[in-house]
C-alpha positions as CSV (number, residue, x, y, z in Angstrom):
1,M,110.9,92.4,108.2
2,R,110.5,91.9,104.6
3,G,113.3,89.9,103.2
4,G,114.6,87.3,100.6
5,I,113.3,87.0,97.2
6,R,109.7,87.8,95.9
7,I,108.1,84.5,94.3
8,G,104.6,85.9,93.6
9,S,101.6,86.8,95.5
10,I,98.7,85.3,97.1
11,S,95.3,87.2,97.0
12,G,97.2,90.4,96.4
13,I,99.7,89.7,99.3
14,P,103.4,89.6,98.5
15,L,105.0,86.3,98.8
16,Y,108.9,86.3,99.7
17,I,111.1,83.3,100.3
18,D,114.2,83.7,102.6
19,V,117.4,82.8,100.6
20,S,118.6,80.4,103.3
21,W,115.9,78.1,102.1
22,F,117.9,77.1,99.1
23,L,120.8,75.7,101.2
24,I,118.3,74.2,103.5
25,L,116.4,72.3,100.7
26,G,119.8,71.2,99.6
27,F,120.7,69.9,102.8
28,L,117.4,68.2,103.4
29,A,117.6,66.6,99.9
30,V,121.0,64.9,100.6
31,W,120.0,63.9,104.2
32,L,116.5,62.3,103.0
33,S,117.8,60.7,99.9
34,G,119.1,57.8,102.1
35,A,115.8,56.5,102.6
36,Y,115.3,56.1,99.0
37,S,118.8,54.8,97.9
38,R,118.0,51.2,98.2
39,F,114.9,51.5,96.0
40,S,116.4,53.8,93.4
41,P,120.0,54.3,93.8
42,N,120.4,56.3,90.7
43,F,117.6,58.9,91.4
44,A,117.5,58.7,95.3
45,L,118.8,62.6,95.5
46,G,115.8,63.5,93.2
47,Y,113.4,61.8,95.6
48,G,115.0,63.4,98.5
49,A,114.6,66.9,96.9
50,I,110.8,66.1,96.2
51,T,110.4,65.4,100.0
52,A,112.4,68.4,100.8
53,I,110.1,70.6,98.6
54,L,107.0,69.2,100.1
55,F,108.5,69.9,103.5
56,F,109.0,73.5,102.2
57,L,105.3,73.6,100.7
58,S,103.9,72.3,104.0
59,I,105.2,75.4,105.8
60,A,104.4,77.7,103.0
61,M,100.8,76.4,103.0
62,T,100.3,77.0,106.8
63,R,101.7,80.6,106.5
64,I,99.4,81.4,103.6
65,A,96.3,79.8,105.4
66,H,97.3,82.0,108.3
67,A,97.6,85.2,106.2
68,L,94.5,84.6,104.1
69,M,92.4,84.0,107.5
70,S,93.9,87.3,108.8
71,K,92.6,88.9,105.7
72,A,89.4,87.3,106.1
73,Q,89.1,88.7,109.7
74,G,89.9,92.2,108.4
75,V,93.5,92.4,109.4
76,N,95.7,94.1,106.7
77,I,98.9,91.9,105.6
78,N,101.7,93.5,104.4
79,S,103.8,90.4,103.1
80,I,104.2,86.8,103.8
81,N,108.0,85.9,104.4
82,L,108.9,82.3,104.3
83,Q,111.5,81.8,106.7
84,F,113.1,78.8,108.2
85,M,113.4,79.6,111.9
86,G,109.7,79.9,112.9
87,G,108.5,78.7,109.4
88,G,107.3,82.1,108.2
89,N,106.5,85.5,109.2
90,N,103.3,87.3,108.2
91,N,103.7,91.0,108.5
92,L,100.4,92.3,110.2
93,E,99.9,96.0,110.1
94,Q,97.9,95.5,113.2
95,E,96.6,92.6,115.8
96,P,93.0,91.5,115.6
97,Q,90.7,93.5,117.9
98,K,88.5,90.6,118.9
99,P,89.5,87.4,120.8
100,L,87.4,85.2,118.5
101,A,89.2,86.8,115.4
102,L,92.7,86.2,117.0
103,F,91.5,82.5,117.8
104,G,90.5,81.8,114.3
105,I,93.5,83.2,112.8
106,A,95.8,81.2,115.0
107,I,93.9,77.8,114.5
108,A,94.2,78.3,110.7
109,A,97.8,77.0,110.5
110,P,97.3,73.9,112.7
111,L,94.2,72.9,110.7
112,T,96.0,73.3,107.5
113,S,98.8,71.1,108.6
114,L,96.2,68.4,109.9
115,V,94.7,68.6,106.4
116,L,98.0,68.1,104.7
117,S,98.6,65.2,107.0
118,I,95.3,63.5,106.0
119,I,96.0,64.0,102.4
120,G,99.5,62.4,102.7
121,F,98.1,59.3,104.8
122,T,95.2,58.9,102.2
123,A,97.6,59.0,99.4
124,A,99.9,56.4,101.0
125,W,96.8,54.2,101.6
126,L,95.7,54.5,97.9
127,I,99.1,53.6,96.8
128,A,100.1,50.8,99.2
129,G,97.0,49.7,101.0
130,D,96.7,49.1,104.6
131,V,100.1,48.2,105.0
132,A,101.1,52.0,104.8
133,F,99.8,52.3,108.4
134,S,101.7,49.5,109.6
135,S,104.2,50.2,112.6
136,S,106.3,47.4,111.6
137,P,109.5,48.3,109.7
138,K,109.5,44.8,108.1
139,A,106.2,45.5,106.6
140,I,107.6,48.6,104.9
141,E,110.9,46.9,103.7
142,A,108.6,44.1,102.1
143,L,106.7,46.3,100.0
144,P,108.8,46.3,96.8
145,D,108.0,42.6,96.7
146,S,104.4,43.3,96.3
147,I,104.0,46.7,94.9
148,G,107.3,47.4,93.1
149,N,110.1,50.0,94.0
150,L,108.6,53.1,92.3
151,R,105.2,52.8,94.3
152,T,107.2,52.0,97.4
153,I,109.0,55.2,97.1
154,W,106.0,57.3,96.4
155,T,104.3,55.6,99.4
156,L,107.4,56.6,101.6
157,I,107.3,60.1,100.3
158,A,103.6,60.4,101.0
159,L,104.2,58.7,104.6
160,N,107.0,61.3,105.2
161,F,104.7,64.2,104.1
162,A,102.0,63.1,106.2
163,R,104.2,62.6,109.5
164,I,105.9,65.8,109.2
165,N,102.6,67.6,108.9
166,F,101.0,65.8,111.8
167,I,104.1,66.7,114.0
168,F,103.5,70.4,112.8
169,F,99.9,69.9,113.8
170,V,100.7,68.3,117.4
171,F,103.5,70.9,118.2
172,S,101.6,74.0,117.0
173,L,98.8,73.1,119.5
174,I,101.0,73.2,122.4
175,P,99.2,75.8,124.7
176,A,102.3,78.1,125.1
177,L,103.8,81.0,123.3
178,P,105.3,81.1,120.6
179,F,103.3,78.3,119.3
180,E,99.8,78.7,117.7
181,G,98.3,76.9,120.7
182,G,99.8,79.8,122.8
183,T,97.9,82.2,120.7
184,M,94.8,80.3,121.0
185,L,95.3,80.3,124.9
186,K,95.7,84.0,124.6
187,A,92.6,84.4,122.8
188,A,90.7,82.0,124.9
189,I,91.6,84.0,128.2
190,W,91.2,87.3,126.5
191,K,87.6,86.2,125.7
192,V,86.9,85.0,129.4
193,T,88.3,87.9,131.2
194,G,87.9,90.7,128.8
195,D,91.7,91.6,129.1
196,R,93.8,91.0,126.3
197,L,96.9,91.6,128.3
198,A,96.1,88.8,130.7
199,G,95.8,86.5,127.9
200,I,99.3,87.3,126.7
201,R,100.5,87.0,130.2
202,W,99.2,83.5,130.8
203,A,100.2,82.4,127.5
204,A,103.8,83.6,127.9
205,R,104.1,82.1,131.3
206,S,103.0,78.9,129.9
207,G,105.8,79.3,127.1
208,Q,108.4,79.7,129.6
209,T,106.9,76.8,131.7
210,F,107.0,74.6,128.6
211,G,110.8,75.9,127.9
212,I,111.9,75.0,131.2
213,L,110.4,71.6,131.0
214,V,112.0,70.8,127.7
215,M,115.5,72.0,129.1
216,L,115.0,69.7,131.9
217,L,114.2,66.8,129.7
218,G,117.2,67.7,127.7
219,G,119.5,67.7,130.5
220,F,118.2,64.4,131.9
221,I,118.9,62.9,128.3
222,A,122.1,64.5,127.9
223,L,123.4,62.5,130.8
224,T,123.5,59.4,128.3
225,N,123.0,61.0,124.9
226,L,124.4,64.1,123.7
227,S,121.3,64.7,121.7
228,G,119.8,66.1,124.7
229,L,121.7,69.2,124.2
230,F,119.5,70.0,121.3
231,L,116.7,69.8,123.5
232,I,118.3,72.2,126.0
233,F,118.9,74.6,123.3
234,F,115.5,74.4,122.2
235,G,114.0,74.8,125.6
236,W,116.2,77.9,126.2
237,F,115.0,79.3,122.7
238,L,111.4,78.7,123.8
239,F,112.0,80.3,127.2
240,G,113.5,83.5,125.8
241,N,110.9,83.6,123.0
242,A,108.0,83.6,125.5
243,G,110.0,86.1,127.7
244,S,109.9,88.6,124.9
245,Y,106.2,88.3,124.9
246,L,105.9,88.8,128.8
247,Y,108.3,91.9,128.4
248,I,106.0,93.5,125.8
249,N,103.1,92.7,128.0
250,N,104.6,94.2,131.0
251,L,105.5,97.3,128.9
252,Q,101.8,97.7,127.6
253,Q,100.6,97.2,131.3
254,A,102.9,99.9,132.4
255,L,101.6,102.2,129.6
256,L,98.1,101.7,131.0
257,N,98.9,102.0,134.6
258,I,101.3,105.0,134.6
259,T,99.4,108.2,134.6
260,A,100.5,111.8,133.4
261,E,100.8,112.8,137.0
262,F,103.4,110.3,137.7
263,A,105.3,111.0,134.5
264,M,105.1,114.9,134.4
265,T,107.5,117.3,135.8
266,R,107.2,121.0,136.7
267,D,109.9,122.0,134.3
268,F,108.0,125.4,133.4
269,R,108.2,129.0,134.4
270,L,105.3,131.1,135.7
271,V,105.3,134.4,134.2
272,D,103.2,137.5,135.3
273,A,100.7,137.9,132.3
274,D,100.8,141.7,132.9
275,L,104.6,142.1,132.2
276,S,105.5,144.0,129.1
277,L,107.3,142.1,126.4
278,R,110.4,144.2,127.2
279,E,110.4,143.0,131.0
280,F,109.6,139.6,130.1
281,A,112.6,139.5,127.5
282,D,115.0,141.2,130.2
283,K,114.0,138.9,133.3
284,F,113.6,135.8,131.2
285,L,114.6,135.5,127.5
286,L,118.0,137.2,128.0
287,M,118.8,135.0,131.0
288,E,118.3,131.7,129.3
289,D,120.9,129.6,127.9
290,K,121.2,129.8,124.0
291,D,120.2,126.4,123.5
292,A,117.4,126.4,126.1
293,N,113.8,126.1,125.3
294,P,111.8,126.5,128.4
295,I,108.0,126.6,128.7
296,Y,106.5,129.6,130.0
297,I,103.0,129.8,131.5
298,A,101.3,133.3,131.8
299,S,99.4,133.8,134.8
300,A,97.4,136.6,136.2
301,N,95.2,136.8,139.3
302,G,95.8,133.4,140.6
303,R,94.9,131.7,137.4
304,D,96.8,130.5,134.5
305,R,96.0,132.1,131.3
306,G,98.1,130.2,128.4
307,V,101.3,129.4,127.1
308,I,103.7,131.8,125.9
309,S,106.4,131.1,123.4
310,G,109.9,132.8,123.3
311,V,109.9,132.3,119.6
312,V,106.9,134.2,118.8
313,I,108.1,137.3,120.8
314,R,111.4,137.2,119.0
315,N,109.6,137.7,115.8
316,I,108.0,140.9,116.9
317,D,109.7,144.2,116.5
318,S,111.4,145.3,119.5
319,K,109.9,148.7,119.1
320,E,106.6,147.1,120.2
321,W,107.9,145.3,123.3
322,S,107.2,148.1,125.6
323,S,103.4,148.6,124.5
324,Q,102.4,144.8,124.4
325,T,102.0,142.4,127.4
326,V,102.6,138.7,127.7
327,Q,98.8,138.2,128.0
328,S,98.6,139.7,124.5
329,L,100.8,137.0,122.9
330,A,99.8,133.9,125.3
331,N,97.9,131.0,123.7
332,P,95.0,130.2,125.8
333,L,95.1,127.0,127.6
334,D,91.8,126.0,126.1
335,E,93.2,126.2,122.6
336,V,96.3,124.0,123.4
337,D,96.5,120.3,123.5
338,T,96.4,119.3,127.1
339,V,95.9,116.3,129.1
340,E,94.6,115.6,132.5
341,L,96.4,114.3,135.7
342,K,95.1,110.9,135.3
343,T,95.3,110.4,131.6
344,K,97.1,107.3,130.8
345,L,100.6,107.3,129.5
346,A,99.6,105.4,126.4
347,D,97.2,108.2,125.8
348,V,99.6,110.9,126.4
349,I,101.9,109.1,123.5
350,N,99.3,108.6,121.2
351,L,98.6,112.5,121.6
352,L,102.2,113.4,121.2
353,E,102.6,111.2,118.2
354,E,99.5,112.2,116.3
355,K,100.0,116.0,116.7
356,Q,103.8,115.8,116.6
357,L,104.3,117.5,119.6
358,K,107.4,118.2,121.7
359,Y,105.5,118.3,125.0
360,L,101.9,118.6,126.4
361,I,100.7,120.5,129.3
362,V,99.1,118.5,132.1
363,R,96.1,120.3,133.7
364,S,94.7,120.0,137.1
365,P,91.1,119.4,138.0
366,V,90.5,123.2,138.3
367,G,92.2,123.9,134.8
368,S,95.6,125.2,136.3
369,V,98.9,123.9,135.0
370,A,100.0,121.0,136.9
371,G,103.2,120.0,135.1
372,V,104.4,119.2,131.6
373,I,105.2,116.1,129.8
374,D,107.6,115.3,127.1
375,H,109.1,112.4,125.4
376,G,112.1,112.3,127.9
377,D,109.7,112.1,130.9
378,I,107.7,109.2,129.4
379,I,111.0,107.2,129.1
380,K,112.2,108.3,132.6
381,A,108.8,107.2,134.0
382,L,108.9,103.7,132.1
383,D,112.6,103.4,133.2
384,S,111.7,103.8,136.9
385,H,108.6,101.6,136.7
386,L,110.2,98.8,134.6
387,L,113.9,99.1,136.0
388,W,115.4,99.8,132.6
389,R,118.2,101.6,134.0
390,I,118.4,104.1,131.1
391,P,121.5,106.8,131.5
392,S,120.2,110.3,132.5
393,E,122.1,111.6,129.8
394,Y,120.4,109.6,127.2
395,I,117.1,110.6,128.8
396,K,118.3,114.3,128.2
397,Q,119.1,113.6,124.7
398,I,115.6,112.4,124.0
399,K,114.0,115.4,125.6
400,S,116.3,117.7,123.3
401,D,115.3,115.8,120.2
402,G,111.7,115.9,121.0
403,K,111.1,112.3,119.9
404,F,111.4,108.6,120.9
405,P,114.6,106.9,119.6
406,P,113.9,104.4,116.7
407,N,114.4,101.4,118.7
408,F,111.6,102.2,121.0
409,R,108.1,100.9,119.7
410,L,106.1,102.9,122.1
411,S,103.9,104.5,119.4
412,E,103.2,101.2,117.8
413,L,102.4,99.6,121.3
414,C,100.2,102.6,122.2
415,K,98.2,102.6,118.9
416,Q,97.5,98.7,119.4
417,L,96.2,99.5,122.9
418,A,94.1,102.4,121.7
419,D,92.6,100.0,118.7
420,T,91.8,97.4,121.3
421,D,89.7,99.7,123.4
422,T,88.0,101.2,120.6
423,A,87.0,97.6,119.5
424,K,85.4,96.8,123.0
């Protein structure tokens, strides 16, 4: 989602900053100022603010690198949204369709953090020399005596900048979603197996495993220190986040496994093609409920001839109803959009959305009408397969509306599957 304040653009990509950053930067400035108070009591808050801004820029640089690499790989980017939770969010119009492209995009952020960390350590070394890499607190405390307070402060700023980016680098390489390392693992498995969904599945399960381990570690630490509660919360967050990836993976797998034959219904009526329109109106149209919109299939000599619309008949002068037959107004099956029994549900959805259709005819191998499938039938099939437990009244409403509810991302997911198949 686009949000926050636009602060510019990078290579034509709008750049937004979430308003929460202003509060976060203020908090970080106050918190970090304590490290500089003994060296510069009057300007400690200013140095804390500088460090906080460098922290923000570190996150921004990784997001920008991610976006630029995505653009270089041919992936369209709507915007770069700098957010605190998750660091940032790049609005990709679609996912890369090649595993190596995905790997390249994922590794861009960790490499950026590594480069920034090297820059920070190098700056600290240029200012303070080898003592900047000393692990002894006494060596840092003695720095003012040898290089002065101001150079000591900038050494500390450079070291903090280097360390935070090194932490970003290490954490981002953890081979578990939602970390970049999880995306790299996904890309690697996708490359080896040729199955993108298998890559997501492995990376998501790795993320859940890592989340559980963090929660266990947090529980152990919480026995003696309340800081363990943070690890428990963080592990739970990781477990849930990875679970959302797994949920989407299972949904896409279902869209590929379920066929039109499983989802279709026989909610249509066979009509003798030789009936006059008058007989058809008397026997069918006048007997239907006012809000009903049934599907009629004209059939003659044991063969299904086409689809007949009650709306079309109502637009014809009733004086002609006795002279015209149903066959004369039937739309031949070869001229309407149909799918086969073995058509994947993903392909059915793509066709429904592309043509803005309310339903599709499902044809048997011999060309006859085997059933019909609409948006409600699709939701019901997924409900049965994934145990969503959607109320039947809600499914009826979807059938009546002739479209998926806005909170269902089926169209987007199916297009992604189609793009991946095309790229193979």
